[in-house]
C-alpha positions, 0 to 999 in steps of 0.5 A, spaced: 337 688 706 331 685 702 325 688 705 324 693 699 323 686 695 316 685 699 314 691 694 316 687 688 311 682 687 313 681 679 320 680 681 322 674 677 330 673 678 334 675 684 342 674 683 346 675 690 352 671 688 359 673 690 357 678 695 360 675 701 353 675 705 353 671 712 346 672 713 340 673 709 333 673 711 328 671 705 322 673 708 321 679 703 321 673 698 314 671 700 311 677 697 314 675 690 310 669 687 313 670 680 320 669 682 323 664 678 330 664 679 334 665 685 342 665 685 345 665 692 352 661 690 359 663 693 357 667 699 358 665 706 351 663 708 352 658 714 344 658 715 338 659 711 331 659 712 327 657 706 320 657 708 319 664 705 320 660 698 314 656 699 310 662 697 314 662 690 310 656 686 314 659 680 321 658 682 325 654 677 332 654 679 335 655 686 343 656 686 346 655 694 352 652 692 359 654 695 356 657 701 358 655 709 351 651 710 351 645 715 344 644 715 338 646 710 331 644 711 328 643 704 321 642 706 319 648 704 321 647 697 316 641 696 311 647 695 315 649 689 312 645 684 316 648 678 323 647 681 327 644 675 334 645 678 337 645 685 344 646 686 347 645 693 354 643 691 360 645 695 357 646 702 359 643 709 353 639 710 352 636 717 346 633 715 341 633 709 335 630 708 333 630 700 326 626 701 322 633 701 324 633 694 320 627 692 314 630 690 317 635 685 316 632 678 319 637 674 326 637 678 331 634 673 338 637 675 340 636 682 347 637 684 350 635 691 357 633 690 362 636 694 357 637 699 356 630 702 356 630 709 361 626 713 355 622 717 351 621 710 356 617 706 352 611 707 346 614 704 350 618 698 354 612 695 353 608 692 347 611 689 342 605 690 342 608 697 340 615 696 333 616 699 328 612 696 323 618 694 328 620 689 326 614 685 319 618 684 323 624 681 321 622 674 324 628 670 331 627 674 336 626 669 342 629 672 344 627 679 351 629 682 353 626 688 360 625 687 364 625 694 371 624 695 375 622 701 379 627 704 386 626 703 390 624 710 
């Protein structure tokens, strides 16, 4: 689906939200170093390989909210030194390691509410128990990690 984008090195914004996507190969985006904004919210993605985004140093905003993601390797985002906004809310994560984000000194808006994995609660709430590396995010001024117990 996205193969033609490999020929678009000047691409700066890509919005594929609300398309009911279940599978998406981001590999062609490795050829889009000027990509600044990627919106994939409100799809049905259960898995997503972010590795190609390591070649997008200008990426500023990434929206992955309201998908079906259960596991997500955020390590490739450590190469996205311009990342300012990351929205992961409303995903049924089983695990989520936020430590790769620790070096992103421009990240100021991190949203993980309604995505807190069941086994991760002890790291999410209370807030002082979030991964220590988040303390190095000096630009961070919005962190949404709210979690409500499911009603029985």
